[in-house]
C-alpha positions, 0 to 999 in steps of 0.5 A: 499514527496509532497501531490499534487493530479493530474489527470492521463493521458487520457485512450486513451493514454494507450497501453495495451500490454504484452511486458515490463510490470512487474509481480505483486508479491503481492497475492490478491492485489485487494482484491477479495472476501476476505482479505486472505492472508493479515493480520492485524498488529500493532505497538509494543514496542519500538513504542507505542502499538496500536490496530485496525481492518482490515476486507474485504468489498466490500462497498468501492473499487477503481473500484467501483465494486458492487460485488466481488472486495473489499478493506481492511477496516482498522481502527487504534483504538482510544487511547491516544498515541503519534507519531508512533502508527500504525495499518494496513495490511501486506503480506509476498511475496515469490519472483518469482524464489527466491532467486533473484538478485534485482536491482530495485523495484516498489510498490504502493497502493490505499487508500481512507480516508473518510471525514465522521467519520475521524478527520481533525486534520492532526495527522495521516499518511497513509503509504505503505512500503516494506522490503526485506528478504534473506529467504522465510518467511520474517524473516532475513531482508536484511540490508538497503533493505526497503523503504516507502512512505506516506502522512499526512491525511490533510483535503484536502486528506479526501474524501468519494469518491476520491481514491489516490495512494502512492508509489515508481516507482523506489526503489533502494536497497543499493549497485548495487543489493541485493539478496532476497527471500521474501518481506514484503508489508505493508499498514497502518495508523499511528499517527504523533502526540499525539492524542486519535482519531481513523482513518479509511482507505480503501486500494485497489490495492497494487502492488510490482514488481522487476527488471522491471518498472511498468507502473504507469497508469496500475494496475494488476487485475485478471492477466490483466493490466487495466487503473487506474481510480483514482488520484495519490499523488506525 
């Protein structure tokens, strides 16, 4: 994918209305006061075995709120390893009215990759991923029903203040539709080459909706749609 940062449309052009906007299926997508129900997850064999940490923090969040709202402070630990070692956060989402026929989905997540403390070697990638399952516990994967979007952490994306968004506004499952009851949503940092460095990211405002397009200039916060205040990668 191209990694071009661009400003969003003027907030004056955003109309806030309840009609036509999709429901965000992700719980605690804005990390209000806790990481729960998000949990840490790491790569395992046959990929390189990785370790890391994911903790809640309000030191950084996409809206720069001083209290309450936070983010996942996520670190892939330093180790000598090849490509595709990764660590991040995941959530198993029970889809509304499951089981449900899905013809399309949209997903995205915000991230901050600090310049301070992160290597500028370009050997890591930030990824947001979804996978659909036929059961309600994210156990039985629906064949082919998964997708991801990512961006390499080049020096141009490293910033102590600038948030970016990655995702897919129109993910199309295999065939005309699939039937699913749950979805696994993941956000993680992974290596793209041999490195012994650690990489640290903050994740915030992770969204998944099915069958109804999401307006890319809005985010669901505490049940309401509010304009975004950051940049997107396209």
